N, C-alpha and C positions, 0 to 999 in steps of 0.2 A: 667682807669685800667680795665684790663681783669679780671671778678671774676670767681671762679670755681664753681657756682651754675648754675643748668638748670631751667627754668620754669617750675613750678609744680613738681622738684624734692623734695624729702625729705631727711630731713638732722637731726641728732643729733645736737642740739642747744650748748651744753657744749663741744662735741668733734669735731665736724666741722665747729662750729664758734668761741666760745671764746677762745677754745685750739688755735686756729691760729691767731684771730685778737685781742684777750682779750676783755676788755669792760665789763659793768655791766650784771653780769648772770641773774638777777631776775626783771629787770626793762624791762618795754614795749619798752624803747629807750635804745640802747646800743651805747655808744659815746667812742670806743675805740681810745686812744691816739695814734697818729702817724700811724692812719691808713685814707686810703682815702673814708672812708664811714661809714655811720649810719646805724646802723640796728635796724629796727622797727619792732616788734612781736604783732601780734593782734589775737583775738580770745582764745578759752580754756576759761579760767575763769574770762576774763576781764568783761562780764557782772554782775557777783556775785562780783566784788568789784567795781561797779559804774560806769565802761567805756561803752560806747556804740558807738563802732565803728560799720560802716554800709559800706558796699560796694554798690555802686550805680550800676544801671542798665548800664551805659556807661562803668563801669570798675573803675572809681574813689573811694576812699575811703575816706571817713569822717572819720578821726582819732581823737580820744578823745583828747588824748596827756597826760600829765603826772602832778598829782598831785589827791589826794583822798578826801581831805577836802579842804573847803574853795574856794576861787577865785583862779585859776589856774595862774601863773606867767610867763613870758616871759622869763623864765630863763632855767639854765640846758638842758635839752633835747628838752624843746619844743622851745629853741632858736637855738638849734643845727639844728631842723628840718627846722626853717623858716629860716635860713641863711645858709642851707646846697648849694645852688648855688653860693652865694656869698663867701663861704670858699673852692669852689670846692671840696665838698664832695657829693659821690653819696650817694643815698638813698635807702636803699635794705629792700624790705617788705617781712617779713616771716608770715604765718599763721600757728596757733596751728593745731595740728592734734588731732586725739582721743587719741592717745598714749604720755604718758609724755615725756617730753623732745625731740618729734619728731616735725620739723616744716617743712611746704611746703613753697617752694620760690616762691613769687607772682610776682617778678621783680623788674625793679628799677623803682621807681616813683619819681616825682617833687612836691614841695610843691606848690600847685596853689593859696594859699590864707589862710587866717585863720578869724574865727569869735568868736563872744562869745555866750554862749546860757546857760541856766540856767538848769542843770541836779542836782539829787541828790547826797549828799555826800556819800561817800563809808560806 
């Protein structure tokens, strides 16, 4: 699919993404039904609620996933990311800006793997 987003372009999350494609508006992982993509959101208040997403020097993102307390499970949004290639879904990454509701498109990404690590609960 050709997406209407430009790399580093800024978009209003509710009006430019969810109004068109639907999906969960409050979650860091949005999995709209009948849409060929999964939207991932990072930045903003993520560190305040226990997420520790980190961009690596080579451009990769270590994305924490979904779940604020206890062990995360490979269900819901986490499973959607893990299985996106198998399910023929694009993985679109958006980064929160300093303005409420505004996100910057970082590009199409691919889940290169996953691992477990201990982090503090939110």
